[in-house]
C-alpha positions in Angstrom: -129.4 75.8 -14.4 -125.7 75.6 -13.7 -123.7 78.7 -14.5 -121.0 78.2 -17.2 -118.2 79.0 -14.8 -119.5 76.4 -12.3 -119.7 73.9 -15.1 -116.0 74.5 -16.0 -114.9 74.2 -12.4 -116.8 70.9 -12.0 -115.2 69.7 -15.2 -111.7 70.5 -13.9 -112.5 68.8 -10.5 -113.9 65.7 -12.0 -111.2 65.2 -14.6 -108.3 65.8 -12.2 -106.2 62.6 -11.7 -106.4 60.9 -8.4 -102.6 61.3 -7.8 -103.1 65.1 -7.8 -105.6 64.9 -4.9 -103.1 62.6 -3.0 -100.3 65.2 -3.5 -102.7 68.0 -2.4 -103.7 66.0 0.7 -100.0 65.3 1.5 -99.1 69.0 1.2 -101.9 70.0 3.4 -100.8 67.4 6.0 -97.2 68.6 5.9 -98.4 72.2 6.3 -100.3 71.3 9.4 -97.3 69.6 10.8 -95.1 72.7 10.1 -97.5 75.0 12.0 -96.5 73.5 15.4 -94.0 75.5 17.4 -90.7 73.8 17.7 -87.2 74.9 18.8 -84.7 75.9 16.1 -81.0 76.4 16.4 -79.6 79.8 16.1 -77.3 79.0 13.2 -80.3 77.9 11.1 -81.7 81.4 11.5 -78.5 82.9 10.0 -78.3 80.7 6.8 -80.6 82.9 4.6 -79.1 86.3 5.7 -75.6 84.8 5.2 -76.5 83.9 1.7 -78.5 86.9 0.6 -76.4 89.7 2.1 -73.3 89.0 0.0 -75.5 88.5 -3.1 -77.1 91.9 -2.4 -73.8 93.6 -1.9 -72.4 92.1 -5.1 -75.4 93.2 -7.1 -75.1 96.6 -5.5 -71.5 96.9 -6.4 -72.0 95.9 -10.0 -75.0 98.3 -10.5 -74.4 100.9 -13.2 -76.0 103.6 -11.1 -74.4 102.9 -7.7 -75.6 106.0 -5.9 -79.3 105.3 -6.5 -78.7 101.6 -5.7 -77.0 102.5 -2.4 -79.8 104.8 -1.4 -82.4 102.1 -2.2 -80.5 99.4 -0.4 -80.0 101.5 2.8 -83.7 102.6 2.8 -85.1 99.1 2.7 
C-alpha cells in the first residue's frame, strides 16, 4: 500500500505541466554551465560592494539608535 504522502507527491508530479519540467531542465543546464571556472574582470567584482556599501551607510546614518547600529555594523 502506498503511503498518503507518497500518493500526494505522485499526484503533484503527474499533474505538473510539461513546460514546468522544461524550465526545470533549462535551469539545471544553466547551473551546470555556470559551474565552470572562467576569468572575470576585476571591475565586475566591485559592483555589488559599490552598491551595498553606500546603502548600508545610509541605513546606518538614518537609524534611530546610531550607537548600537554602528557597533553592529563594525562587528560584522
